[in-house]
C-alpha positions in Angstrom: -26.0 57.9 43.0 -23.2 55.6 44.3 -20.6 55.4 47.0 -16.9 56.2 46.9 -14.3 54.1 48.7 -14.8 55.9 52.0 -18.5 55.3 51.9 -19.4 58.9 50.8 -22.4 59.2 48.6 -22.6 61.1 45.3 -25.8 62.6 44.0 -26.4 63.8 40.5 -27.4 67.4 41.1 -26.9 68.3 37.5 -29.5 68.8 34.8 -31.6 65.7 34.2 -33.1 65.2 30.8 -36.7 64.4 30.1 -35.9 60.7 30.0 -33.6 60.6 33.0 -30.9 59.4 30.5 -29.2 62.8 30.5 -27.6 64.2 27.4 -24.6 66.4 28.1 -24.8 65.8 31.9 -22.4 67.7 34.1 -20.0 66.0 36.6 -21.7 64.6 39.7 -21.2 66.6 42.8 -19.8 65.0 46.0 -21.8 65.6 49.1 -19.7 63.8 51.8 -20.3 61.0 54.3 -24.0 60.4 55.1 -25.4 61.1 58.5 -28.1 59.0 60.2 -31.7 59.6 59.4 -31.0 62.4 57.0 -33.6 63.4 54.5 -32.3 62.0 51.1 -32.6 64.0 47.9 -33.9 63.2 44.4 -32.0 64.3 41.3 -32.7 67.9 40.3 -35.2 68.2 37.4 -35.1 71.7 35.8 -37.9 70.9 33.3 -40.6 68.2 32.7 -43.4 68.1 30.1 -46.6 66.1 29.7 -47.4 62.7 31.2 -50.3 64.2 33.2 -52.4 61.0 33.1 -49.4 58.8 34.2 -48.6 61.2 37.0 -52.1 60.9 38.3 -51.9 57.1 38.2 -48.7 57.1 40.2 -50.2 59.6 42.7 -53.0 57.1 43.3 -50.6 54.2 43.6 -48.5 56.1 46.2 -51.6 57.0 48.3 -51.4 55.6 51.9 -54.7 53.8 51.5 -53.4 51.9 48.4 -52.5 48.4 49.4 -49.8 47.9 46.6 -46.1 48.8 47.2 -46.2 51.5 44.4 -45.7 51.7 40.7 -43.7 49.9 38.0 -43.0 52.1 34.9 -41.9 50.1 31.9 -41.3 51.0 28.2 -38.7 51.2 25.5 -35.3 52.8 26.1 -35.2 56.6 26.1 -39.0 57.0 26.4 -38.9 58.9 29.6 -39.3 56.4 32.4 -36.6 57.9 34.7 -37.9 61.4 34.2 -41.5 60.4 35.1 -40.3 58.5 38.2 -38.3 61.6 39.4 -41.1 63.9 38.6 -43.6 61.7 40.5 -41.1 61.6 43.4 -40.9 65.4 43.6 -44.6 65.7 43.6 -45.2 63.0 46.3 -46.4 64.8 49.4 -43.7 65.5 52.0 -46.1 64.6 54.8 -46.4 61.1 53.4 -42.7 60.7 52.5 -40.2 62.5 54.7 -37.4 60.5 53.0 -37.1 60.1 49.2 -34.3 57.9 47.9 -33.1 57.5 44.3 -31.2 54.4 43.4 -30.0 53.7 39.9 -28.8 50.5 38.2 -28.0 52.4 35.1 -24.7 51.3 33.4 -24.4 53.9 30.6 -25.4 57.3 29.3 -26.1 58.8 25.9 -24.5 62.1 25.1 -24.4 64.0 21.8 -21.0 62.5 21.2 -22.2 58.9 21.8 -22.5 56.4 24.6 -20.6 56.7 27.8 -20.2 53.9 30.4 -21.1 54.7 34.0 -18.9 52.2 35.8 -18.4 54.5 38.8 -22.1 55.4 39.1 -24.2 52.2 39.0 -25.5 49.4 41.3 -24.6 46.0 39.7 -26.9 43.7 41.7 -29.5 43.2 44.3 -27.1 43.1 47.3 -25.4 46.3 46.1 -28.8 48.0 45.9 -29.8 46.9 49.4 -26.5 48.1 50.8 -26.9 51.5 49.1 -30.4 51.8 50.4 -29.2 51.1 53.9 -26.5 53.8 53.6 -29.1 56.2 52.4 -31.1 55.4 55.6 -28.0 56.1 57.7 -26.8 52.5 58.2 -23.2 52.9 57.0 -22.1 49.6 58.6 -24.4 47.5 56.4 -21.4 45.8 54.8 -20.6 44.1 58.1 -24.0 42.3 58.1 -24.2 38.9 56.3 -25.7 39.2 52.9 -28.6 36.9 53.6 -29.6 39.1 56.5 -29.5 42.4 54.8 -33.0 42.4 53.4 -34.6 41.9 56.8 -32.3 44.5 58.3 -33.2 47.1 55.8 -36.9 46.3 56.2 -36.6 46.8 59.9 -34.9 50.1 59.4 -37.8 51.2 57.2 -40.4 50.1 59.7 -40.4 53.5 61.4 -39.7 55.6 58.3 -42.0 57.2 55.7 -39.8 56.6 52.7 -40.3 56.7 48.9 -37.8 54.6 47.1 -37.1 55.1 43.4 -35.2 52.2 41.7 -34.2 53.1 38.2 -33.2 50.9 35.2 -33.9 47.6 36.9 -33.6 45.7 33.6 -29.8 45.7 34.0 -30.2 43.1 36.7 -30.5 39.4 35.9 -34.0 37.9 36.1 -33.2 36.2 39.5 -32.0 39.5 40.9 -35.1 41.4 39.6 -37.3 38.8 41.3 -35.5 39.4 44.6 -36.0 43.1 44.3 -39.7 42.7 43.8 -39.9 40.2 46.7 -38.3 42.8 48.9 -40.7 45.5 47.7 -43.6 43.2 48.3 -42.6 43.2 52.0 -42.1 46.9 52.4 -43.7 48.4 55.6 -47.1 50.1 54.8 -45.5 53.5 55.5 -43.2 53.1 52.5 -43.8 53.0 48.8 -41.6 52.5 45.7 -41.4 53.5 42.1 -39.4 51.2 39.8 -38.5 51.8 36.1 -37.5 49.0 33.7 -37.5 48.2 30.1 -39.0 44.8 31.0 -42.6 44.2 31.9 -43.2 42.1 35.0 -46.4 41.0 36.7 -46.1 42.5 40.2 -48.3 43.7 43.0 -48.1 47.3 41.9 -49.6 49.7 39.4 -48.0 48.9 36.0 -47.6 51.9 33.6 -46.5 51.2 30.0 -45.0 54.4 28.9 -45.4 55.4 25.2 -44.0 58.2 23.2 -44.6 61.9 24.2 -47.7 63.6 22.9 -47.0 66.1 20.1 -47.8 69.0 22.5 -45.4 67.8 25.2 -42.7 67.1 22.6 -43.0 70.6 21.2 -42.6 72.0 24.8 -39.4 69.9 25.1 -38.1 71.1 21.8 -38.8 74.8 22.6 -37.0 74.3 25.9 -34.0 72.8 24.1 -34.0 75.6 21.6 -33.2 78.1 24.4 -29.6 76.7 24.3 -29.4 76.0 20.5 -29.6 79.0 18.2 -29.9 76.9 15.1 -32.9 75.1 16.5 -34.5 78.4 17.4 -34.4 79.3 13.7 -36.2 76.1 12.7 -39.7 76.3 11.4 -42.7 74.7 13.0 -42.7 72.0 10.3 -39.0 71.3 11.0 -39.8 70.8 14.6 -42.7 68.5 13.7 -40.3 66.6 11.5 -37.9 66.3 14.5 -40.7 64.8 16.6 -41.7 62.3 13.9 -38.1 61.3 13.2 -37.6 60.6 16.9 -40.9 58.8 17.0 -41.8 60.9 20.1 -38.9 59.4 22.0 -37.6 62.2 24.3 -34.0 60.8 24.5 -33.9 60.6 20.7 -35.2 64.2 20.4 -32.4 65.4 22.7 -29.8 63.4 20.8 -30.9 64.8 17.5 -30.9 68.3 18.8 -27.4 67.7 20.3 -26.2 67.1 16.7 -27.3 70.5 15.4 -24.3 72.8 15.5 -22.3 70.5 17.8 -18.5 71.0 17.5 -17.3 68.4 15.0 -20.8 67.9 13.5 -21.7 68.9 10.0 -25.4 69.3 10.9 -26.8 72.8 10.7 -30.5 71.9 10.2 -33.1 69.6 11.8 -33.4 67.7 8.5 -29.6 67.0 8.4 -29.6 65.9 12.0 -32.6 63.6 11.6 -30.9 61.8 8.7 -28.2 60.7 11.1 -30.5 58.1 12.6 -30.7 56.2 9.4 -26.9 56.8 8.8 -25.8 55.6 12.2 -23.3 54.6 13.3 -21.4 57.6 12.0 -17.6 57.9 11.7 -17.4 58.6 15.4 -19.3 55.4 16.2 -22.1 57.5 17.6 -25.2 55.4 17.3 -28.2 56.3 19.5 -30.1 53.2 18.3 -27.3 51.0 19.6 -27.7 52.7 23.0 -31.4 52.2 23.1 -31.6 48.6 21.7 -28.1 47.2 21.5 -28.3 45.4 24.9 -31.4 43.5 23.7 -30.0 42.2 20.4 -28.0 39.4 22.0 -31.0 38.3 24.0 -33.3 37.5 21.1 -34.0 33.9 20.3 -34.3 32.7 16.8 -38.1 32.9 16.9 -38.0 36.4 18.4 -35.6 37.6 15.7 -37.8 36.1 13.0 -41.0 37.8 14.2 -39.1 41.1 14.6 -37.8 40.9 11.1 -41.3 40.3 9.8 -42.6 43.3 11.8 -40.0 45.7 10.3 -42.2 45.8 7.2 -45.4 46.8 9.0 -46.3 50.4 9.9 -49.6 49.4 11.4 -50.5 46.5 13.8 -50.1 43.1 12.1 -52.1 40.0 12.9 -50.4 37.0 14.4 -51.5 35.0 11.3 -49.5 37.1 9.0 -46.5 37.5 11.3 -46.3 33.7 11.7 -46.7 33.1 8.0 -44.0 35.6 7.1 -41.7 34.4 9.9 -42.1 30.8 8.8 -43.3 29.8 12.3 -46.4 28.3 13.8 -48.9 30.7 15.2 -48.3 29.4 18.8 -44.6 29.9 18.5 -45.0 33.3 17.0 -47.5 34.4 19.7 -45.1 33.3 22.5 -42.2 35.2 20.9 -44.3 38.3 20.4 -45.6 38.3 24.0 -42.1 37.9 25.3 -40.9 40.9 23.2 -43.9 42.9 24.3 -42.8 42.3 27.9 -39.4 43.7 27.1 -41.0 46.8 25.5 -39.7 46.0 22.0 -43.1 45.6 20.5 -46.6 46.9 21.3 -49.8 44.9 21.2 -53.5 45.4 21.3 -55.3 44.5 24.6 -56.1 41.0 23.3 -52.5 40.3 22.1 -53.8 39.5 18.6 -52.0 42.2 16.7 -48.5 43.6 17.2 -46.4 46.6 16.1 -42.7 47.1 16.2 -41.6 50.5 17.4 -40.2 52.4 14.4 -36.8 53.1 15.9 -36.5 49.4 16.8 -37.4 48.6 13.1 -34.6 50.9 11.9 -32.1 49.3 14.3 -33.0 45.8 13.2 -32.7 46.7 9.5 -29.2 47.9 10.3 -28.2 44.9 12.4 -30.0 42.0 10.7 -30.4 42.9 7.0 -30.3 39.3 5.8 -33.3 38.0 7.8 -35.2 41.3 7.1 -34.7 40.6 3.3 -35.9 37.0 3.7 -39.1 38.0 5.4 -39.6 40.7 2.8 -39.4 38.0 0.1 -41.9 35.8 1.9 -44.3 38.8 2.4 -44.3 39.8 -1.2 -44.7 36.1 -2.4 -47.7 35.7 -0.2 -49.3 39.0 -1.2 -48.6 38.4 -4.9 -50.5 35.1 -4.7 -53.3 36.8 -2.7 -54.0 39.7 -5.1 -53.7 37.6 -8.2 -56.2 35.1 -6.9 -58.7 37.6 -5.5 -58.2 40.7 -7.7 -59.0 41.7 -11.3 -62.8 41.4 -11.8 -63.4 38.8 -9.1 -65.8 41.1 -7.3 -67.1 38.5 -5.0 -63.6 38.0 -3.7 -62.9 41.6 -2.9 -64.0 41.1 0.8 -60.8 38.9 1.1 -58.7 41.8 -0.2 -60.5 44.2 2.1 -59.8 42.0 5.1 -56.1 41.7 4.2 -55.6 45.3 3.1 -53.2 46.3 5.8 -50.9 43.5 4.8 -51.2 44.2 1.1 -50.5 47.9 1.7 -47.4 46.9 3.7 -46.1 44.9 0.8 -46.6 47.5 -1.9 -43.4 49.5 -1.2 -41.5 46.2 -1.4 -43.0 45.5 -4.8 -42.0 49.1 -5.9 -38.4 48.2 -4.9 -38.5 44.8 -6.6 -38.8 43.3 -10.1 -40.9 45.3 -12.5 -43.0 42.5 -13.9 -44.3 41.5 -10.5 -45.1 45.1 -9.7 -47.1 45.5 -13.0 -49.0 42.3 -12.3 -50.0 43.6 -8.9 -51.1 46.9 -10.3 -53.3 45.1 -12.9 -54.8 42.8 -10.2 -55.5 45.7 -7.8 -56.8 48.4 -10.1 -60.5 47.6 -9.9 -60.4 46.8 -6.2 -58.7 50.1 -5.4 -61.2 52.0 -7.5 -64.3 50.1 -6.2 -63.2 50.5 -2.5 -62.5 54.2 -2.9 -58.8 53.9 -2.3 -58.1 56.6 -4.9 -55.0 58.0 -3.1 -53.4 54.6 -3.0 -54.3 53.9 -6.6 -52.9 57.2 -7.7 -49.6 56.8 -5.8 -49.2 53.2 -6.9 -49.9 54.0 -10.6 -47.5 57.0 -10.7 -44.6 55.1 -9.1 -45.2 52.0 -11.2 -45.2 54.1 -14.3 -41.7 55.4 -13.4 -40.6 51.8 -12.7 -41.9 50.6 -16.0 -40.2 53.4 -17.9 -36.9 52.6 -16.2 -37.4 48.9 -17.2 -38.2 50.0 -20.8 -41.6 48.3 -20.4 -43.5 51.0 -22.3 -46.7 49.1 -22.6 -47.1 48.9 -18.8 -46.0 52.5 -18.5 -48.9 53.5 -20.8 -51.5 51.6 -18.7 -50.2 53.1 -15.5 -50.5 56.6 -17.1 -54.0 55.7 -18.2 -55.1 54.6 -14.7 -53.5 57.7 -13.1 -55.5 59.8 -15.5 -58.7 57.9 -14.5 -58.2 58.7 -10.8 -57.8 62.4 -11.8 -61.1 62.1 -13.7 -62.8 60.8 -10.6 -61.4 63.8 -8.7 -62.5 66.2 -11.4 -59.0 67.4 -12.4 -59.3 67.9 -16.2 -55.8 69.3 -16.8 -54.2 66.3 -15.1 -56.3 64.0 -17.2 -55.1 65.5 -20.4 -51.5 65.4 -19.2 -51.9 61.7 -18.5 -53.5 61.1 -21.9 -50.5 62.7 -23.5 -48.1 60.5 -21.5 -50.0 57.4 -22.5 -49.9 58.4 -26.1 -46.1 58.7 -25.9 -45.6 55.4 -24.1 -47.9 53.6 -26.7 -46.7 55.2 -29.8 -45.4 51.9 -31.1 -48.3 49.8 -29.8 -51.3 48.4 -31.6 -54.8 49.8 -32.0 -56.3 48.9 -28.5 -53.8 51.0 -26.6 -54.2 53.9 -29.0 -57.9 53.8 -28.6 -57.6 54.0 -24.8 -55.2 57.0 -25.0 -57.7 58.8 -27.3 -60.5 58.0 -25.0 -58.6 59.5 -22.0 -58.1 62.6 -24.1 -61.8 62.8 -24.8 -62.5 62.4 -21.1 -60.3 65.5 -20.4 -62.1 67.5 -23.1 -65.5 66.5 -21.7 -64.4 67.7 -18.2 -63.5 71.0 -19.7 -67.0 71.3 -21.3 -65.4 71.1 -24.8 -68.1 68.7 -26.0 -67.3 68.9 -29.8 -63.7 67.9 -29.1 -64.8 65.2 -26.7 -67.3 63.7 -29.2 -64.6 63.7 -31.9 -62.2 61.9 -29.7 -64.7 59.3 -28.5 -65.9 58.6 -32.1 -62.2 58.1 -33.2 -61.6 55.8 -30.3 -64.8 53.8 -30.9 -64.0 53.4 -34.6 -60.6 51.7 -33.7 -62.4 49.5 -31.1 -65.1 48.3 -33.5 -62.4 47.5 -36.1 -60.8 45.2 -33.6 -64.1 43.6 -32.5 -67.6 44.7 -33.4 -69.1 43.7 -30.0 -66.7 43.8 -27.0 -66.3 45.3 -23.6 -64.2 48.1 -25.1 -66.9 48.9 -27.6 -69.5 49.1 -24.8 -67.2 51.5 -22.9 -66.8 53.6 -26.0 -70.5 53.9 -26.7 -71.2 54.8 -23.0 -68.6 57.6 -23.1 -70.1 59.0 -26.4 -73.6 58.8 -25.0 -72.5 60.8 -21.9 -71.3 63.7 -24.0 -74.4 63.6 -26.2 -76.6 63.7 -23.0 -74.7 66.8 -21.8 -75.2 68.3 -25.3 -78.9 67.7 -24.7 -79.1 65.3 -27.7 -81.2 63.0 -25.5 -82.3 60.7 -28.3 -78.8 60.0 -29.5 -77.6 59.5 -25.9 -80.4 57.0 -25.2 -79.7 55.1 -28.4 -76.0 54.7 -27.5 -76.6 54.0 -23.8 -78.9 51.2 -24.7 -76.6 49.8 -27.3 -73.7 49.9 -24.8 -75.9 48.1 -22.2 -76.9 45.4 -24.7 -73.3 44.6 -25.5 -72.2 44.8 -21.9 -74.8 42.2 -21.0 -73.9 40.0 -24.0 -70.1 39.9 -23.0 -70.9 39.7 -19.2 -69.3 43.0 -18.4 -70.9 43.2 -15.0 -69.4 46.5 -13.9 -70.5 48.1 -17.2 -74.1 46.8 -16.8 -74.2 48.5 -13.4 -73.0 51.9 -14.4 -74.7 52.0 -17.8 -78.0 51.3 -16.1 -77.3 54.2 -13.7 -76.5 56.4 -16.7 -79.9 55.7 -18.2 -81.4 56.8 -14.8 -79.5 60.1 -15.1 -80.9 60.5 -18.6 -84.4 60.0 -17.3 -83.7 62.6 -14.6 -82.7 65.0 -17.3 -85.9 64.4 -19.1 -87.9 64.8 -15.8 -89.2 61.2 -16.1 -89.1 60.8 -12.3 -90.8 57.3 -12.0 -88.6 55.9 -14.8 -85.5 57.4 -13.2 -86.4 55.8 -9.8 -86.9 52.4 -11.4 -83.6 52.5 -13.3 -81.7 53.9 -10.3 -83.0 51.2 -8.0 -82.0 48.5 -10.5 -78.6 50.2 -10.9 -78.0 50.3 -7.1 -78.7 46.6 -6.8 -76.2 45.9 -9.5 -73.6 48.3 -8.1 -73.8 46.7 -4.7 -73.2 43.3 -6.2 -69.9 44.5 -7.7 -69.1 46.7 -4.7 -68.0 49.9 -6.5 -68.6 52.6 -3.8 -68.7 55.6 -6.2 -71.5 53.9 -8.2 -73.4 53.0 -5.0 -73.3 56.7 -3.9 -74.4 58.0 -7.3 -77.3 55.6 -7.5 -78.4 56.6 -4.0 -78.4 60.2 -5.0 -80.4 59.4 -8.2 -83.0 57.5 -6.2 -83.3 60.3 -3.7 -83.6 62.9 -6.4 -86.3 61.0 -8.3 -88.3 60.4 -5.0 -88.0 64.1 -4.0 -89.4 65.2 -7.4 -92.3 62.8 -6.9 -93.1 64.5 -3.6 -91.7 61.6 -1.5 -88.8 63.5 0.1 -88.9 61.7 3.4 -88.6 58.4 1.6 -85.6 59.7 -0.3 -83.8 61.1 2.7 -81.9 57.9 3.8 -80.6 57.4 0.3 -79.4 61.0 0.1 -77.6 60.7 3.4 -75.9 57.5 2.3 -74.7 59.2 -0.9 -73.2 62.1 1.0 -71.5 59.8 3.5 -69.8 57.8 0.7 -68.8 60.8 -1.4 -67.3 62.5 1.7 -65.2 59.4 2.3 -64.1 59.4 -1.3 -63.5 63.1 -1.5 -65.4 63.1 -4.7 -66.3 66.2 -6.7 -69.9 64.7 -6.8 -70.2 65.6 -3.2 -71.6 69.0 -4.0 -74.4 67.5 -6.1 -75.2 64.9 -3.4 -75.5 67.6 -0.8 -77.9 69.6 -3.0 -80.1 66.5 -3.2 -79.8 65.9 0.5 -81.0 69.5 1.2 -83.9 69.0 -1.1 -84.9 65.8 0.7 -84.5 67.5 4.1 -87.1 70.1 3.2 -89.7 67.4 4.1 -88.9 67.8 7.8 
């Protein structure tokens, strides 16, 4: 709303979008010269979805008994602040607010074709806003009053009115002008209330609402509403619509812009996927860049420290600690914290309630990568350098240091995609360092994805030795998941990668093949493979970790074949060698395997003793799968001794861990749990 040269007032009576930043808005309609004491109108709002909790909060803030002046809605651009304010205005009771006034400081709109300036429809400063408010209240001669008297004049006019004032897009004012607006609102008569929207957070005597993205259900309602006027969108599948929501990060303005590209004249987009890709490709040939509309006005306001922490945050998809942000930004923690809190107040980043961890909104991250690629690359290098040193120092078989990796896992996970994009040697070093940790902590999905992608990287770099190890570790994850066919496929891949390698690699490829045969219950083929692999290992070194592993594998198949004497002989020989070479993980799982053998022989007391010993060893090395297995073994042995109640806590712990791991051993653990529960 604004005035023309004769003092007439224009109201936007056209379709307002979910954000209030209309896409495809019609021309404003002229309503003529205002009359005194008229009942002003809010913009029409043909649809609105979600935000029930926020509407309830604003309702309470506007209640006559509430001592504040109203509500401040802040949040990132396009998130729906204007729409929420208008909706709350429409819902405000007429008996409390006979006059409802909408004032906008908005300077530009976003249409499907791009950004449009609103030079004829905006309030540039505090005095202009006061003057417009006075005209809305019927005081057309406000311009004749000295500027320093206008605030009190308007306040006196409001003293006998019950008015709701909505001030939109206040962030376009300077800081001094914004303070003057809030000072004015702080002196409103008790019969009046206000709702203010801004991209900047300010501490004011009002209810402050930080607006986040639309919920999936509200976004789907918006998308279905938009589909009424877009045939191609109507044809989209539910998964396409979900992709639209995710690509827009729940930002309603971005949802509308993306939809506006589908089938638009001059646009090549015919599907949701094609339209979503335009965000990453922006600006296009038309200069149509929605991210520039949402974030462009902020770019020039960032200090060097703010730009540095933002560049660091572009790499994180989950909240990052100040320690890591400061380290990657090359700033002190105090400087980083100040910059982050300032950015939070401008709705560029989100933080936890204690302001100890921060997250950059995904669309802002995309925008920054476009606009500041150099500094984003610098922070990526610092991040990978620090994570590289961290995993090499605390990984491999340094079990006692795994808590450090656990504490820093979110940062490590953030760096992994960067390693995959970088130099092959560093990537393979990281894989080697993390393999045991990922296995022990039950991060099988992460280990699988990393191994598969690193294998491709190694092949491209002609690093076939590393490619073979990545195939082997991929196969081992499939073994943990009980997928025999995939294990054999990985064994074949490792064999191809290692065809020119020495005996050790060949032995591991054969061992993996034997593991696949064992899973398929082809015990003769498994025994043959294990014996072949063991022969190669013994030729390299009669007593080594590899030989202990080979003996343990062979004993496992002999146990399943019910050759218990041979199985015990090889288990104990494997355990002896593991202890001799200080293979701590092997000592833990080989002791557990002897407990399984005792269970097979129905030697319940012996099984309990061995399983308890194995559990203590497994807990020291931290391998979750072994801990769960040993708990089930203890529970089983206790149940068979008639001590089911005593075994119940162990059975429950095993099920809990196996559920988390999504292990095929879960079925067996549940059977043990049911047996122990019979004691109740």
